[in-house]
C-alpha positions as CSV (number, residue, x, y, z in Angstrom):
1,X,110.8,95.7,98.0
2,X,107.9,95.8,95.6
3,X,105.0,98.3,95.8
4,X,101.5,97.4,94.7
5,X,99.1,100.3,94.4
6,X,95.3,100.1,94.5
7,X,95.0,101.4,91.0
8,X,97.4,98.9,89.5
9,X,95.9,96.4,87.1
10,X,95.3,93.1,89.0
11,X,97.4,90.3,87.7
12,X,94.6,87.7,88.1
13,X,91.3,89.6,88.0
14,X,90.4,89.8,91.7
15,X,91.8,92.8,93.5
16,X,91.5,94.0,97.2
17,X,89.5,97.2,97.4
18,X,88.5,97.7,101.0
19,X,88.5,95.9,104.3
20,X,86.5,95.6,107.5
21,X,88.3,95.7,110.8
22,X,86.4,94.5,113.9
23,X,88.2,94.6,117.2
24,X,86.1,93.3,120.0
25,X,86.3,92.6,123.8
26,X,84.0,90.1,125.4
27,X,82.7,90.6,128.9
28,X,85.0,88.9,131.4
29,X,84.0,85.3,131.9
30,X,82.4,85.0,128.5
31,X,85.5,84.6,126.4
32,X,84.9,81.0,125.4
33,X,81.2,81.6,124.6
34,X,82.2,84.6,122.5
35,X,84.9,82.7,120.6
36,X,82.5,80.0,119.7
37,X,79.6,82.3,118.7
38,X,81.8,84.4,116.5
39,X,83.7,81.5,114.9
40,X,80.7,79.3,114.3
41,X,78.0,81.8,113.4
42,X,78.9,85.5,113.1
43,X,82.1,85.1,111.1
44,X,80.1,83.5,108.3
45,X,76.6,84.9,108.8
46,X,77.7,88.5,109.5
47,X,80.3,88.8,106.7
48,X,81.6,85.9,104.7
49,X,78.2,85.1,103.1
50,X,78.2,88.6,101.6
51,X,78.6,88.6,97.8
52,X,81.8,90.7,97.6
53,X,83.5,89.5,100.8
54,X,86.1,87.2,99.5
55,X,88.5,86.5,102.4
56,X,88.5,86.7,106.2
57,X,90.5,85.6,109.2
58,X,90.2,85.9,113.0
59,X,93.1,86.7,115.4
60,X,93.5,86.9,119.2
61,X,95.7,88.9,121.5
62,X,97.1,87.1,124.6
63,X,98.0,88.9,127.7
64,X,101.7,88.7,126.7
65,X,100.9,90.4,123.4
66,X,98.8,93.0,125.0
67,X,101.7,93.9,127.2
68,X,103.5,95.1,124.0
69,X,100.8,97.6,123.0
70,X,101.2,101.3,123.0
71,X,100.2,104.0,123.8
72,X,97.8,103.5,126.8
73,X,95.0,105.5,125.1
74,X,94.3,107.7,122.1
75,X,91.5,109.4,120.2
76,X,91.4,106.3,117.9
77,X,91.2,103.8,120.8
78,X,90.4,105.2,124.2
79,X,91.6,102.2,126.1
80,X,94.3,100.2,124.2
81,X,94.3,97.4,126.8
82,X,91.0,96.2,125.4
83,X,90.4,94.4,122.2
84,X,91.2,90.7,122.6
85,X,89.7,89.4,119.3
86,X,90.4,90.8,115.9
87,X,88.5,89.9,112.7
88,X,89.7,91.1,109.3
89,X,87.6,90.8,106.1
90,X,88.7,91.6,102.5
91,X,86.2,93.0,100.0
92,X,86.6,93.1,96.2
93,X,87.7,96.3,94.5
94,X,84.9,98.4,93.1
95,X,82.2,96.9,95.2
96,X,82.5,98.7,98.6
97,X,79.1,100.4,98.6
98,X,77.1,97.3,98.1
99,X,79.2,95.3,100.5
100,X,78.8,98.0,103.2
101,X,75.0,98.2,102.6
102,X,74.7,94.4,102.8
103,X,76.8,94.2,106.0
104,X,74.7,96.8,107.8
105,X,71.4,95.2,106.7
106,X,72.6,91.7,107.6
107,X,73.8,92.6,111.1
108,X,70.5,94.3,111.9
109,X,68.6,91.2,110.6
110,X,70.8,89.0,112.8
111,X,70.0,91.2,115.8
112,X,66.3,90.9,115.2
113,X,66.6,87.1,115.1
114,X,68.6,86.8,118.4
115,X,71.9,86.0,116.8
116,X,74.0,88.9,118.0
117,X,75.8,88.2,121.3
118,X,75.4,91.4,123.4
119,X,78.0,90.8,126.0
120,X,80.9,92.4,124.1
121,X,82.4,95.8,123.5
122,X,83.3,97.2,120.0
123,X,86.8,98.6,120.7
124,X,87.4,99.6,117.1
125,X,85.1,98.8,114.1
126,X,85.7,100.5,110.7
127,X,85.8,100.0,107.0
128,X,89.1,100.9,105.4
129,X,90.0,101.7,101.8
130,X,93.1,99.8,100.6
131,X,95.7,102.2,99.1
132,X,99.0,100.3,98.6
133,X,100.9,97.2,99.7
134,X,104.7,97.0,100.3
135,X,105.9,93.4,99.6
136,X,109.3,92.4,101.1
137,X,109.9,90.0,98.2
138,X,109.5,90.8,94.5
139,X,107.3,87.7,94.0
140,X,106.0,87.5,97.6
141,X,102.5,87.0,99.0
142,X,100.1,89.5,97.4
143,X,97.5,91.4,99.5
144,X,94.6,89.5,98.0
145,X,95.7,86.2,99.6
146,X,97.3,87.6,102.8
147,X,94.5,86.2,105.0
148,X,94.7,82.8,103.3
149,X,98.4,82.5,103.8
150,X,99.3,80.9,107.2
151,X,101.1,84.0,108.7
152,X,101.7,83.3,112.4
153,X,101.3,86.9,113.5
154,X,99.8,90.2,112.4
155,X,100.2,93.7,113.8
156,X,98.0,96.7,113.3
157,X,99.2,100.3,113.7
158,X,96.7,103.2,113.6
159,X,98.4,106.6,113.1
160,X,97.2,110.2,113.0
161,X,99.2,112.5,110.7
162,X,100.2,115.8,111.9
163,X,98.1,118.7,110.7
164,X,101.0,120.0,108.5
165,X,101.5,116.6,106.8
166,X,99.8,115.5,103.6
167,X,99.0,112.0,102.7
168,X,101.6,112.2,99.9
169,X,104.3,113.3,102.4
170,X,103.5,110.5,104.8
171,X,103.5,107.9,102.0
172,X,106.9,109.2,100.9
173,X,108.2,108.7,104.4
174,X,106.9,105.2,104.6
175,X,107.8,104.1,101.1
176,X,111.1,105.9,100.7
177,X,112.5,106.0,104.2
178,X,111.0,103.7,106.9
179,X,110.0,100.6,105.0
180,X,113.1,100.3,102.6
181,X,115.3,100.3,105.7
182,X,113.4,97.8,107.7
183,X,111.2,95.6,105.5
184,X,113.9,93.9,103.3
185,X,115.4,91.0,105.1
186,X,112.9,91.2,107.9
187,X,110.3,88.6,109.0
188,X,107.5,91.0,107.8
189,X,106.5,89.8,104.4
190,X,103.8,92.4,103.7
191,X,102.6,95.8,104.8
192,X,99.2,97.2,103.8
193,X,98.3,100.9,104.1
194,X,94.7,101.8,104.4
195,X,92.5,104.9,105.0
196,X,89.3,104.8,107.2
197,X,85.9,105.0,105.7
198,X,83.1,106.4,107.8
199,X,80.6,103.9,109.1
200,X,77.0,104.5,108.0
201,X,74.6,105.9,110.6
202,X,72.5,102.7,110.3
203,X,75.4,100.7,111.6
204,X,74.9,99.0,115.0
205,X,78.3,100.2,116.1
206,X,78.0,103.6,114.5
207,X,80.1,106.4,116.1
208,X,80.0,110.0,115.1
209,X,83.0,111.1,113.0
210,X,85.7,112.7,115.0
211,X,87.9,115.6,113.9
212,X,91.0,113.5,113.3
213,X,89.5,110.8,111.2
214,X,90.4,112.4,107.9
215,X,94.1,112.3,109.0
216,X,94.1,108.7,110.2
217,X,95.7,105.7,108.6
218,X,96.0,102.0,109.3
219,X,99.1,99.9,108.5
220,X,98.8,96.1,108.7
221,X,102.0,94.1,109.0
222,X,102.0,90.3,108.3
223,X,104.9,88.3,109.9
224,X,106.1,85.0,108.5
225,X,107.7,84.0,111.7
226,X,107.8,84.8,115.4
227,X,110.1,83.7,118.2
228,X,109.1,81.4,121.0
229,X,105.6,79.9,121.4
230,X,102.9,81.6,119.5
231,X,101.2,84.0,121.8
232,X,104.2,84.7,124.0
233,X,106.0,87.2,121.9
234,X,105.7,89.0,118.6
235,X,109.5,89.4,118.2
236,X,111.4,89.8,116.0
237,X,108.8,91.4,113.8
238,X,107.6,93.6,116.6
239,X,111.1,94.9,117.5
240,X,112.1,95.4,113.9
241,X,109.0,97.2,112.6
242,X,106.3,98.0,115.1
243,X,108.1,99.0,118.3
244,X,110.2,101.7,116.6
245,X,107.4,103.0,114.4
246,X,106.1,105.7,116.8
247,X,109.5,107.2,117.5
248,X,110.5,107.2,113.8
249,X,107.2,108.7,112.7
250,X,107.3,111.4,115.3
251,X,111.0,112.2,114.5
252,X,110.1,112.6,110.9
253,X,107.3,115.0,111.9
254,X,104.6,113.1,110.0
255,X,102.3,111.9,112.7
256,X,101.9,109.9,115.9
257,X,100.7,106.3,116.7
258,X,97.3,106.0,118.3
259,X,97.2,102.2,118.5
260,X,99.8,99.5,118.0
261,X,99.0,95.9,118.7
262,X,100.0,92.4,117.7
263,X,97.8,89.3,117.3
264,X,98.1,85.6,116.5
265,X,95.6,83.6,114.4
266,X,92.8,81.7,116.2
267,X,92.7,78.0,115.5
268,X,89.3,77.3,114.1
269,X,87.3,74.5,115.9
270,X,89.3,75.1,119.1
271,X,89.4,77.5,122.0
272,X,93.2,77.9,121.8
273,X,94.5,81.0,123.5
274,X,91.0,81.9,125.0
275,X,92.4,81.3,128.5
276,X,95.3,83.6,127.8
277,X,93.4,86.8,126.9
């Protein structure tokens, strides 16, 4: 298992610095319209044309994948049954402030020009600072190209550390105990660890900071295979790494899971999986 930290010198010049997570739920009956609007307009106009956004990908959660989610609710995500469509965007290291300012200004401009679909709910929207990546293979997929690589599934796990736990202690648990036992030999090629960054007040989806935000982390797991037809199950990656995450973290006394969910990639140019959300 190889660890790549955010302050490591990038091997090829471009380095991941922060990400944008957008988890949305369209109004019932508008799933197809939402999918096409987001794919054919907002994915590009709202993010990818930004100067320091260098990678992005969209994912979807089918009903079968939603059945795996836990817990039912939390401070991070009040209703974890919601959130059918996930978009992840990568921003270049050292350029977060200008990327964030551009994104807020751009979305406000799109709204004024009638290009923001209103029939949707922002389930979880946040910028995150990238901290480290755990690669299963010594020469595996690096974090910068994770969204370009055709991983067939991704899982996101939002956790809240216990009040007695420091970031260093939780990192030690992940990097010295949990991941070394489960990542090598698994179907998870990559795990990214990220810390939330407060959304600016001007953001259209701005929510006031909550008391637990400074003790919250996001882990993203990228799976290089899943069993069965895509969309039916997230095994074996889910059972190996995500399903036991909450119990293991709680047993170690370092925190609790507020949201664990799996997704498969959308297929651009199609409405694949839209009837299954």
